[in-house]
C-alpha positions in Angstrom: 23.3 -3.7 -1.8 23.3 -7.3 -0.7 20.1 -9.4 0.4 21.8 -10.0 3.9 22.5 -6.2 4.2 18.9 -5.3 3.6 17.6 -7.9 6.0 20.0 -6.4 8.6 18.7 -2.9 8.0 15.0 -4.2 8.4 16.0 -5.8 11.6 17.5 -2.7 13.0 14.6 -0.6 12.1 12.2 -3.1 13.6 14.1 -3.0 17.0 14.4 0.8 16.8 10.8 1.5 16.1 10.0 -0.6 19.5 11.7 2.2 21.3 12.4 0.4 24.5 15.7 0.2 26.5 15.5 -3.5 26.3 16.5 -3.4 22.8 19.6 -1.3 23.1 21.8 -4.3 23.3 20.3 -5.8 20.1 20.6 -2.5 18.1 24.4 -2.4 19.3 25.0 -6.0 17.9 23.0 -5.4 14.7 25.0 -2.2 14.1 28.2 -4.1 14.5 27.2 -6.7 12.1 26.1 -4.3 9.6 29.4 -2.7 9.5 31.2 -5.9 9.2 28.8 -6.7 6.1 29.7 -3.4 4.7 33.2 -4.0 4.6 32.6 -7.4 3.1 30.6 -5.6 0.3 33.5 -3.6 -0.7 33.8 -0.7 1.7 37.6 0.2 1.5 39.0 2.7 3.8 37.5 4.9 6.7 36.1 7.4 4.4 34.1 5.1 2.0 33.0 3.1 5.1 31.7 6.3 6.7 29.8 7.2 3.3 28.3 3.7 3.4 27.2 4.0 7.0 25.7 7.4 6.4 23.5 5.9 3.6 22.7 3.0 5.7 21.6 5.4 8.5 19.4 7.5 6.2 17.6 4.4 5.0 17.0 3.0 8.5 15.9 6.2 9.8 13.1 6.1 7.2 12.3 2.6 7.8 11.8 3.5 11.6 9.5 6.3 10.9 7.6 4.0 8.4 7.1 1.5 10.9 6.0 3.8 13.6 3.3 5.4 11.4 2.2 2.0 10.5 1.9 0.7 14.1 0.1 3.9 15.0 -2.6 2.8 12.4 -3.0 -0.6 14.1 -1.0 -2.6 11.5 2.7 -4.0 11.5 5.4 -3.9 9.1 7.5 -6.9 8.4 10.0 -7.3 5.6 8.7 -4.1 4.1 5.1 -5.7 3.8 2.1 -4.4 5.7 0.8 -7.2 8.1 -2.9 -6.7 9.1 -3.4 -8.3 12.7 -5.7 -11.2 12.7 -4.8 -11.9 9.1 -6.1 -10.5 5.9 -8.3 -13.4 5.0 -10.4 -13.3 8.3 -11.0 -9.7 7.6 -12.2 -10.1 4.1 -14.6 -12.6 5.5 -15.7 -10.2 8.0 -16.3 -7.4 5.5 -18.2 -9.9 3.1 -20.7 -10.2 5.9 -21.0 -6.5 5.8 -19.3 -6.1 9.0 -16.5 -3.4 9.5 -15.8 -4.3 13.2 -15.0 -7.6 14.9 -17.6 -6.9 17.5 -21.1 -5.5 17.7 -20.0 -3.7 21.0 -17.4 -1.7 18.8 -19.6 -1.3 16.0 -22.1 0.3 18.5 -19.6 2.6 19.8 -18.7 3.8 16.3 -22.4 4.3 15.4 -23.1 6.2 18.7 -19.8 8.4 17.8 -21.3 8.9 14.2 -24.6 9.6 15.5 -23.5 12.4 17.8 -20.8 13.7 15.5 -23.0 13.7 12.5 -26.5 14.6 13.7 -26.5 15.3 17.4 -30.2 16.7 17.1 -31.4 13.4 16.1 -29.1 11.1 18.3 -30.9 9.0 20.9 -30.3 8.6 24.6 -28.0 5.5 24.2 -25.9 7.3 21.6 -25.4 10.2 23.8 -24.6 8.0 26.8 -21.9 6.0 25.0 -20.4 9.2 23.3 -19.7 11.4 26.3 -16.0 10.2 26.1 -15.7 11.8 22.6 -16.6 15.3 23.5 -13.1 16.7 22.7 -13.4 15.3 19.3 -16.7 17.1 18.7 -15.4 20.4 20.3 -12.4 20.3 17.6 -15.0 19.5 14.7 -17.1 22.3 16.0 -14.2 24.7 15.9 -14.0 24.5 12.0 -10.3 24.7 12.3 -9.1 21.5 10.8 -5.5 20.3 9.6 -5.2 16.7 9.2 -1.7 17.2 9.6 -1.8 18.2 13.2 -3.7 16.0 15.7 -4.5 18.9 17.9 -6.1 20.7 14.9 -8.5 18.1 13.8 -6.0 15.5 12.5 -7.7 12.9 14.7 -11.3 13.4 14.1 -12.1 9.7 14.6 -11.0 8.3 17.7 -8.0 5.9 17.4 -9.8 2.6 18.2 -12.1 3.2 15.1 -9.5 4.8 13.0 -7.2 1.9 13.2 -10.0 -0.4 12.1 -10.9 1.5 9.2 -7.3 1.6 7.9 -7.0 -2.0 8.5 -10.1 -2.8 6.4 -8.9 -0.4 3.6 -5.5 -2.2 3.8 -7.4 -5.6 3.6 -9.6 -4.7 0.7 -6.8 -3.1 -1.2 -5.3 -5.1 -4.1 -2.5 -3.3 -5.8 -1.5 -0.2 -3.6 -0.7 -2.4 -0.5 2.1 -4.2 -2.5 4.1 -0.9 -2.9 6.7 0.4 -0.6 4.8 2.3 2.2 5.9 5.5 3.6 4.2 8.0 6.1 3.5 11.4 5.2 3.8 14.3 7.6 2.4 17.4 6.3 -0.3 18.6 3.5 2.9 20.1 1.7 5.8 18.0 0.4 7.3 14.9 2.3 10.7 13.8 0.9 12.2 10.2 1.0 15.4 8.7 0.1 15.3 6.2 -2.7 18.1 3.8 -3.9 19.3 4.7 -7.4 22.2 2.5 -7.8 24.1 -0.2 -5.7 27.5 -1.7 -5.4 29.7 -3.5 -8.4 31.5 -6.7 -7.7 34.9 -7.3 -9.7 36.9 -10.4 -9.9 40.1 -9.6 -7.8 43.4 -11.5 -7.7 44.8 -12.5 -4.3 46.6 -9.7 -2.6 45.4 -7.2 -5.3 43.5 -3.7 -4.5 39.8 -4.1 -4.7 38.0 -1.6 -7.0 35.9 0.9 -5.0 32.2 1.2 -5.7 29.6 3.1 -3.7 25.8 3.0 -3.7 23.9 6.0 -4.8 20.7 7.4 -3.4 18.0 9.9 -4.8 14.9 11.3 -3.5 11.2 11.0 -4.1 8.7 13.9 -3.1 5.2 12.9 -2.2 2.5 15.7 -1.9 -0.7 14.2 -0.3 -4.0 14.6 -2.2 -7.5 14.5 -0.6 -9.5 11.4 -1.7 -13.1 11.8 -0.4 -16.3 9.8 -0.9 -19.9 11.2 0.0 -23.0 9.3 0.8 -26.3 10.0 2.2 -27.3 8.3 5.6 -31.1 7.7 6.2 -32.0 9.5 9.4 -33.8 6.6 10.6 -30.5 5.2 11.7 -30.1 8.1 14.2 -33.7 8.3 15.4 -34.2 4.5 16.2 -30.8 4.0 17.8 -29.8 1.4 15.3 -26.2 2.1 16.4 -24.7 -1.4 15.4 -26.1 -1.3 11.9 -25.1 2.4 11.4 -21.5 1.7 12.6 -21.1 -1.6 10.5 -22.8 -0.1 7.4 -21.4 3.3 7.1 -17.7 2.2 8.0 -18.1 -0.5 5.3 -19.3 1.7 2.7 -16.5 4.3 3.1 -13.8 1.3 3.0 -15.3 0.2 -0.2 -15.2 3.5 -1.8 -11.6 4.4 -0.7 -10.0 1.2 -1.6 -11.5 1.1 -5.0 -10.4 4.4 -5.9 -6.9 4.3 -4.6 -6.2 0.9 -6.6 -7.7 2.5 -9.6 -5.3 5.4 -9.3 -2.2 3.5 -8.9 -3.0 1.2 -11.9 -4.6 3.6 -14.3 -3.9 6.9 -13.0 -2.8 9.3 -15.8 -1.2 12.1 -13.6 -4.4 14.3 -13.8 -6.5 15.9 -11.0 -9.1 13.0 -11.8 -6.5 10.7 -10.2 -5.1 12.9 -7.5 -2.0 13.6 -9.6 -1.1 10.0 -9.6 0.6 8.4 -12.6 -0.2 4.6 -12.4 1.6 1.5 -13.5 -0.2 1.1 -16.9 0.3 4.9 -17.8 3.9 5.1 -16.7 6.3 6.6 -19.6 9.3 4.9 -18.1 8.2 1.2 -17.3 9.2 -1.0 -20.2 6.5 -2.8 -22.2 7.0 -6.4 -23.8 5.5 -6.9 -27.0 5.0 -10.6 -28.2 7.3 -11.9 -30.8 4.3 -13.4 -32.8 1.4 -11.1 -34.2 -0.8 -11.7 -31.2 -3.0 -8.7 -31.0 -5.6 -9.8 -28.5 -5.7 -11.1 -24.9 -7.2 -14.4 -26.4 -4.2 -14.9 -28.7 -1.5 -14.8 -26.0 0.4 -17.8 -25.7 2.7 -19.7 -23.0 5.7 -18.2 -24.8 4.5 -14.7 -24.5 3.9 -15.0 -20.7 7.4 -16.3 -20.3 8.7 -13.7 -22.6 7.5 -10.9 -20.1 9.3 -12.7 -17.3 12.6 -12.8 -19.3 12.2 -9.1 -20.1 12.2 -7.9 -16.5 15.1 -5.3 -16.7 16.9 -6.1 -13.3 17.5 -9.5 -11.4 17.1 -7.7 -8.0 13.3 -7.5 -8.5 12.8 -11.3 -9.0 12.7 -12.6 -5.5 9.5 -10.7 -4.5 8.3 -10.6 -8.1 4.6 -11.4 -8.9 2.1 -10.8 -11.6 -0.9 -8.4 -11.7 -3.7 -9.0 -14.0 -7.5 -9.2 -14.1 -9.4 -12.5 -13.2 -10.3 -13.4 -16.8 -6.7 -13.0 -18.0 -5.5 -15.2 -15.3 -8.2 -17.7 -16.4 -6.6 -17.5 -19.8 -3.2 -18.3 -18.3 -4.7 -21.5 -16.6 -4.8 -23.2 -20.1 -1.2 -22.0 -21.4 1.7 -24.3 -21.7 5.5 -23.8 -22.3 7.6 -24.8 -25.1 7.9 -28.4 -23.5 4.2 -28.8 -23.2 4.0 -28.3 -19.5 1.3 -26.1 -18.0 2.4 -22.6 -17.0 -0.4 -22.3 -14.5 0.3 -24.3 -11.2 -2.9 -25.0 -9.4 -0.9 -25.8 -6.1 -1.0 -29.0 -3.9 -2.6 -27.6 -0.9 0.6 -26.5 0.4 1.9 -24.4 -2.2 0.1 -21.2 -3.6 -1.1 -21.0 -7.2 1.4 -19.6 -9.6 1.8 -18.6 -13.2 5.0 -19.7 -14.5 6.5 -20.1 -11.1 5.4 -16.7 -9.8 2.3 -15.7 -7.6 -0.4 -13.4 -9.1 -2.5 -10.5 -7.6 -5.9 -10.2 -9.3 -7.3 -6.7 -9.8 -10.4 -5.4 -11.4 -8.6 -2.3 -12.5 -6.5 -4.4 -15.0 -8.2 -4.8 -18.5 -10.6 -8.0 -18.9 -9.4 -10.4 -21.3 -12.4 -9.5 -23.8 -11.3 -5.9 -24.0 -7.4 -6.6 -24.5 -7.0 -5.6 -28.0 -4.1 -4.4 -30.0 -1.4 -2.5 -28.4 -3.1 -3.1 -24.9 -1.3 -3.6 -21.6 -2.6 -6.9 -20.2 -0.5 -7.4 -17.2 2.2 -6.2 -15.0 5.3 -8.5 -13.6 7.9 -7.6 -11.2 8.3 -6.3 -7.6 6.1 -3.2 -6.9 7.6 -2.6 -3.6 10.7 -1.5 -5.3 9.0 0.3 -8.2 6.5 2.4 -6.3 6.2 4.4 -3.2 2.8 4.9 -1.5 2.2 7.4 1.4 -0.8 8.2 3.5 -1.1 11.5 5.6 -2.3 10.6 9.3 -5.2 8.4 8.8 -9.0 8.5 7.7 -11.4 11.2 8.7 -15.2 11.3 8.6 -17.4 14.4 8.5 -20.9 15.5 7.8 -23.0 18.0 5.8 -24.3 21.1 7.8 -27.8 20.6 6.2 -29.8 17.0 6.0 -31.4 16.3 2.8 -34.9 17.5 3.4 -36.6 15.6 0.6 -34.9 12.2 1.1 -34.5 12.7 4.9 -30.9 11.8 4.7 -27.7 13.4 6.0 -24.7 13.7 3.7 -21.5 11.9 5.2 -18.0 12.0 3.8 -14.9 9.9 4.4 -11.6 11.2 3.3 -7.9 10.4 3.5 -4.8 12.0 2.1 -2.4 10.0 -0.1 0.1 10.2 -2.9 2.1 7.6 -5.0 5.3 7.9 -7.0 7.4 5.7 -9.2 10.9 5.2 -7.8 12.3 2.5 -9.8 10.9 1.7 -13.4 13.3 -1.1 -13.8 11.7 -3.2 -11.0 8.6 -3.9 -13.3 7.5 -4.7 -16.8 4.1 -4.3 -18.5 3.1 -7.1 -21.0 1.6 -5.4 -24.2 -0.2 -7.2 -27.2 1.0 -6.8 -30.6 -0.1 -3.6 -32.7 
């Protein structure tokens, strides 16, 4: 599938996701352009053209649902990537100041909601006053019949204004899983999405000769969400003294930290067991290729510029290069700062104020879940290179929910609070990434 055709599909999906009559003419124009591009790509005859168009429609339908789910969470999807309103950098700075909400007013509202939802007997007058509008959510919670896949059965236990902020924060803090292809999940059971398994083939063709027919092929990936939860004790003083702003900022921040850390670790190091929610991560994959240095370099400190460039050269497919990047630990990135190519030129580009820093020409993502340089021994995977959006699919069911224990901790004067979400991740194209591994 050509890059031009993929961009057209994204444009159609973005217009369709808006769902307004104003976009109907744009959709009609884009659909005509896609049909023309399909013919240029090799569709020959009405039957094959219809097959191509059906495949495209399936892909676009999936993109539309993905975009709608992302928009519902208060995010945006552009070019297949999650975009956080206001910018990721500003939100990270906010979280570094222990602030989960942009304003104290919103934090106070969240604190009031949590005070009345978690411990109504201790909630003060101000909390009850603010939280009157949330009574329907409390009624659902009290019913005890909750299904996160159904909004009316407790799927929206946290009001939308707070839920969107929590999800934005998890996205901002996330390092590796936000780089994957994002899809919405619709039930606690299985959700199946189409995946690309093969593209078109181009052949040299003489003038007037018949063009050989090829067709794209698609497969499916099935995701089954698993509950991820965090549990913490909240000092009851937060409820008694009406420290609603502090409660809102602190509790939301702690839940965000716990969830993003667990999800990132699973998509990097997950071994497919229940400890990782059934997720098999990048470094544990049995099908993603590993590149071993030509020379006997069996530790992270021994890797050279030749070894780094070799990993790039061993990426199985060229279509993963346009959006390819490195994934590694901070200390391994530090090691790469001093590496040079065979011509004596530095592999690490510090940028010039206008361009981002790169390693051998490609941007990098740093994660604490990749092995630190000092711990990279023989036969150890030290980095990943490629396009994770093509390699993995990551789905989240609905949103983030928060609930409490039925009993306060008497001895410590605390109430247990849990935050949870339902997610799954699946490998969809092992050829789109490659792992670097040291010599045995």
